[in-house]
N, C-alpha and C positions, 0 to 999 in steps of 0.2 A: 690245389690238390688237395685231394678230402681224407685225413687221417684216418690209419686203419682203425686205432682207436674207439674210433665214433663212429661205426660199424654195426650195424646190428647184432650182428653175433659175437662181438668183443662188448659190448652195450649185456647180452646175456652173462658174459661171461662173468662177467664184472661184477654184477649184482650175482652169479652162486657164487661169487666170492667173497662179495661183502654176508651172505648170507650163511656164510661158515664161516666169516669172523665172529657176528652175534650171537652164531651159539657158541663157540669156544667162550666167548668172553662171558657166556651167563654160566656155564661151566665154571671158573673160572672164579667166580660171585658168589655160585656153592660154598668152592675151595676154599675161599678168602680166609685169612686168620684176621685180618685189621680191619676198624667200621672206617676209616676213611681210605684203605685200598675201595673198597666195594662200595663206598658213592667214587671213586675216581673212574673203576670198572662203569659204573651204570652209566655216567656222565660219557665214557668211551662207547658203550653200545649206541647211547643217543644217538652220539652223532652218525655212528654208522646209518642209525637209523633215517638218518635225515643226510645223507650219501644213498639212501635206496631212493627215498622219495625223489630225490634229483636227479635221480638215473631213469626213472619212472616217467619220468615230465618230461625228458630228452627224447625217449625213445617214441613217445606216443605225442609228440611236438606239440606243449599245451605249457602253457608258464602258468599255469595255479598252483600246480605240486609245489612249485619254485616259493613259494610263500607259504605252503605247510611246512617245507624241511625248515627254511629259516625260522619257524614258531618253536620247534622241534631243538633249534640248535640254538635258539637262545634261553629258549625255558628247561630243556632235562639236559644241557652242557653246563651251562652257567648261573641261572637262577634258583632251579631248586637242587642242586647239588651245596650252592654256596649257605641256604637256607638248612641243609640236612646235617651240613658242615658247623653252622652257629649251634644247631640246636645241645649236636655231640657236644663243643667243648662248655657250650653255658651249661648243659644238663651234669659236664665234667662225668661220664660214663667210660667206664673203663672201655679199653681199645679194642681189647680182643674178642672176637669173638664165640662164644657160649652156645654149643648145640648138643642137640640129643643125640646123635648121629655122629661119629667120627668123620672129618673129613673128608679125607681118603673116601670111603664107603658112599658115602653124599654125592664125591665126585660123579665114579661110577652109576650111585642109581638117577642121576642126573644125565649122563650117559643112553640111559634103559630108555627115558624118558622120553628122550628125544627120538633114538629107535622107531619106539612104539606111537609118537605123535606122526612123524612120516611114513610110516606104515600103514595106520589107521585114515590119515590125510586121502588117501588113493581109494578110500571109500566112499568121503563125503561126493557126491552126488554135483559139478558144480559145472559150468560152461566158462571158458577162457584158456589162457592161454599156459604158457610151461611158466610163465611172471606168478600167476596167480597158485597154480599147485604148490609152488615152491613158498612161497609168502606163506601160503596157509598152515603148512609145514610147521614155518620156523615161529609164525603166532601161536599156533598152540604148545608148542614147545617151549615157548618162555613162559606162556598162562602156567603151566604143568611146571616149569622148575622155579615159577611164583610164590607157586602155592605149596612147592614140596619144602620152599623156603623160609616159608610163615609156619609151615605144621613144623619143622626140625630145630628152630631158631628160639632159645630160650629170651631173647629182651624182645621188650615193644618195638624198641630203635629196628632192628635189622628184620622184626616182621613189617615196619615201614618201605623200608626197601625191597623185601619183596611184593607187597603191594603195588608198588613203585614197576619192578619187573615187570609183571602181571599184566600194568598198564602200558608197558611199553609193545606185551603181547597184541593188546585189544588195537594197539597203532599201527599196528604191523597190519592186521586184514584191511585196514583202511586205505594204507597205498594204493591195495590193489583199485580202490572202489574210488578217491577223490577225485576223479573227474566228475562225481553229482554232488562233490559236497561245497557246500556256499561257503565263505569265506568265513561269517558272522558264528557259522558253526563252529570254526578250527578257533577261532576268537574265543566262543562262549571255553569252549574247551580245554585251551587253555588255561582261562582264570579260574578253572575249576580244578585241575592240578595246583595252579599257584594256593590259592585259599586251603585246597586238602591237604600242602605240604605245610602250610601254618597254622592249620588246626588238630593236626597230629601232633609237631610240634608244641604246641600250649600240652597237647593231654599227655605227651612223654615226659613233657617238665612237670606239669600238677601230678601224674603219677611217682615223680622221682620226691616232690617236697615233700609228697603225702604218707609215702610209706620205705623211702629212703632208699632205694631199690627201682629196678626195671625189671626183673627176672621175672619171668611167669611164672616159675617155678614158686620161688616164695611169695609171688603175693596169690599163686589159690591156698598157698597154706591157713591167708587170710580166712581164707571163708569158714562160715559158721555152720 
């Protein structure tokens, strides 16, 4: 007996639900007050993207996306959050998020960016299913939210998280084209992410050691 939950219509509904969860998580990251909670939300959003990859592979009857989902789950849900937490504790930063724009206003602006992303995504000439349209809107939304976070946060550490949020947006777009992506390329992308978080961790640590702050506004005052 076939399960109703595995029908194409049900899978499409689940994909739409996961897209909404990923968007809500992005808005919550913008409005988050504590760095540790922001890292946890990033890990949860990455878990949602891994589920999206699994459902995409199941709907297309392909095993290849399962491998990409495994890399995303291990790397972005455990490894990268672990390194980010280690850097945060080692540098001994304040846990509170410092922002140029108030957090409620930031959340409202993020919602506006999501609406704008899905509106303009309909004008992009793409040939594909409704799945590709949803993923395209999600991809543009996460890139814009990540860019907005990088522009409005005062700490270098939160800008690193914003950069990884943008990377989640780029990854979302690759889900629809993952069937043509060789496994060796996925491994290379994963390795780049791990090396990137290590390099940025050292970068934030050196800034803290040299200037005794990671506040971007304080660092701008050092310019002669």
